[in-house]
C-alpha positions in Angstrom: 94.0 90.0 129.0 92.5 92.1 126.7 93.9 92.9 123.8 93.3 97.0 122.1 92.9 96.6 118.3 93.5 100.0 116.7 93.5 101.8 113.8 95.1 105.1 112.1 94.6 106.3 108.9 96.1 109.9 106.8 94.5 110.9 103.8 96.4 113.2 101.0 99.7 112.3 102.1 102.0 114.2 100.4 105.8 115.3 100.8 105.6 116.6 104.5 106.3 113.8 106.4 102.8 112.9 108.4 102.9 111.4 111.8 100.6 108.0 111.7 101.2 106.6 115.2 103.0 108.0 118.4 103.0 105.5 120.6 102.2 106.0 124.5 103.0 102.3 125.4 104.0 99.4 123.7 102.2 99.2 120.5 102.6 96.2 118.0 101.9 97.6 114.3 100.3 94.6 112.3 99.8 96.4 109.3 100.5 99.2 107.0 98.5 99.6 103.9 99.5 102.5 101.7 97.0 103.4 98.5 98.2 105.6 95.8 95.3 107.8 95.0 96.9 109.6 92.0 95.2 109.1 88.7 98.7 108.7 86.5 101.5 109.0 88.4 103.6 106.7 90.2 104.8 107.6 93.7 107.5 106.7 96.0 106.9 106.4 99.6 109.4 106.3 102.8 108.1 104.9 105.9 110.0 105.2 109.3 110.2 105.4 112.8 111.7 108.3 114.5 113.1 107.4 118.1 115.8 108.9 120.0 115.9 111.2 117.5 116.9 109.2 114.7 114.9 107.5 111.7 114.8 104.1 111.0 113.1 103.2 107.7 110.4 100.0 107.0 110.6 100.9 103.7 112.4 103.3 101.7 111.9 105.2 98.4 109.0 102.2 97.9 107.4 103.0 94.5 103.6 102.4 93.9 101.9 102.5 90.7 99.1 104.7 89.9 95.7 103.6 91.4 97.6 101.1 93.0 98.1 99.7 96.6 100.7 97.9 99.0 100.7 96.6 102.0 104.4 97.4 103.6 104.6 95.0 106.8 104.3 90.9 106.3 105.2 90.5 110.1 104.8 92.9 112.8 106.8 95.8 114.4 106.9 96.7 117.9 106.9 100.4 118.8 107.5 101.7 122.3 106.8 104.6 124.2 107.9 107.8 122.6 108.8 106.1 119.0 106.7 107.8 116.0 105.6 105.9 112.9 105.7 108.6 109.8 105.3 108.8 106.1 105.9 110.9 103.2 105.8 110.8 99.6 107.9 112.4 96.6 104.5 113.6 95.0 102.1 116.3 96.9 98.5 114.9 98.0 99.5 111.2 96.3 98.8 108.4 98.7 96.4 107.3 101.5 97.6 105.0 104.7 95.6 103.2 106.8 97.7 101.6 110.0 96.6 98.9 112.4 97.9 98.1 115.5 97.5 96.2 118.6 98.5 98.2 122.0 99.1 97.6 125.8 99.8 94.0 124.9 101.7 93.5 128.1 99.1 95.2 130.3 
């Protein structure tokens, strides 16, 4: 059975929520890396999944020092068709994000 590894990226994420992944099947998120790209400002980020009109937080108000990065998932998170993985920061154009997934696992 083939596994489809995917990556989703976002650059200069800021104070408006940015969609990282919109699931079309069952997807497994195997990694989320967020880098603070500011020179001198600590930022706070929220990463969450919107499903059925509700937000479910994977990380809420997580601080990332200036010039640092953070790995947000130590295990795996399954999202299914219609789920939307999003990120938002408290500071404009302050972070870059890399998401790794495996999709269509049970196909």
